[in-house]
VOGU-3710 file (C-alpha; in Angstrom, 3 decimals, decimal comma):
1> mvqinqkdkd> 1,785/-33,913/0,371  1,156/-31,220/2,989  -2,273/-31,181/4,617  -3,819/-27,739/5,005  -6,714/-27,484/7,404  -9,705/-25,221/6,759  -8,703/-22,727/9,469  -5,264/-22,203/7,899  -6,816/-21,825/4,461  -9,362/-19,276/5,728
11> sfiyprsryy> -6,624/-17,326/7,521  -4,648/-17,181/4,276  -7,556/-16,209/2,048  -9,236/-13,874/4,568  -6,429/-12,403/6,685  -7,480/-10,301/9,650  -5,495/-7,393/10,964  -5,180/-6,818/14,689  -7,451/-4,079/16,034  -5,676/-1,301/17,965
21> geikpenlvf> -8,589/1,105/18,490  -10,807/1,648/21,492  -12,142/-1,740/22,591  -15,923/-1,474/22,495  -18,290/-4,070/20,997  -19,594/-1,706/18,321  -16,048/-0,743/17,278  -15,016/-4,391/16,961  -18,089/-5,233/14,878  -17,550/-2,227/12,620
31> nanlqefahk> -13,882/-3,110/12,218  -14,825/-6,630/11,106  -17,330/-5,138/8,627  -14,710/-2,690/7,364  -12,145/-5,447/6,810  -14,731/-7,537/4,945  -15,568/-4,482/2,796  -11,889/-3,981/1,970  -11,421/-7,637/0,974  -14,483/-7,628/-1,267
41> vsyianletg> -13,473/-4,352/-2,927  -10,057/-5,871/-3,623  -11,658/-8,909/-5,281  -13,960/-6,731/-7,374  -11,069/-4,504/-8,454  -9,031/-7,550/-9,458  -11,956/-8,996/-11,440  -12,406/-5,672/-13,233  -8,677/-5,427/-13,940  -8,727/-8,968/-15,333
51> gklspdeaye> -11,639/-8,171/-17,624  -14,131/-10,401/-15,789  -16,285/-7,441/-14,725  -17,055/-4,260/-16,630  -16,164/-0,970/-14,961  -19,893/-0,259/-14,521  -20,503/-3,645/-12,870  -17,520/-3,143/-10,579  -18,714/0,331/-9,642  -22,241/-0,888/-8,875
61> qihmlwrklk> -20,980/-3,762/-6,717  -18,626/-1,500/-4,776  -21,371/1,119/-4,403  -23,700/-1,548/-2,953  -20,991/-2,684/-0,523  -20,407/0,943/0,494  -24,111/1,417/1,262  -24,073/-1,728/3,421  -20,983/-0,476/5,294  -22,561/2,944/5,805
71> hsknelkigi> -25,762/1,300/7,095  -23,644/-0,767/9,502  -21,915/2,393/10,761  -25,255/4,099/11,345  -26,810/1,064/13,057  -23,797/0,735/15,381  -23,898/4,503/16,034  -20,209/4,873/15,186  -19,111/8,521/15,242  -22,249/9,756/16,999
81> nkvn> -21,648/11,607/20,246  -23,544/9,791/22,968  -24,884/11,729/25,946  -24,822/9,812/29,235
//
């Protein structure tokens, strides 16, 4: 039997893509939030497709995740021109 450690399992279940954008702390944090959003939306879509969630429930969950992502973007001041 092959032993799978927790790190390998997490990497398989929650894969992370390499970040190629401008390296700034706020960009890295937002990218992590964006990837988490994408993974959760994928799970919700699959649950809805499989009949485990109604379309309304799926919509509400995704809408809530979107609001959290938007709040994160605003808090990190992503896309706001900063004056030095």
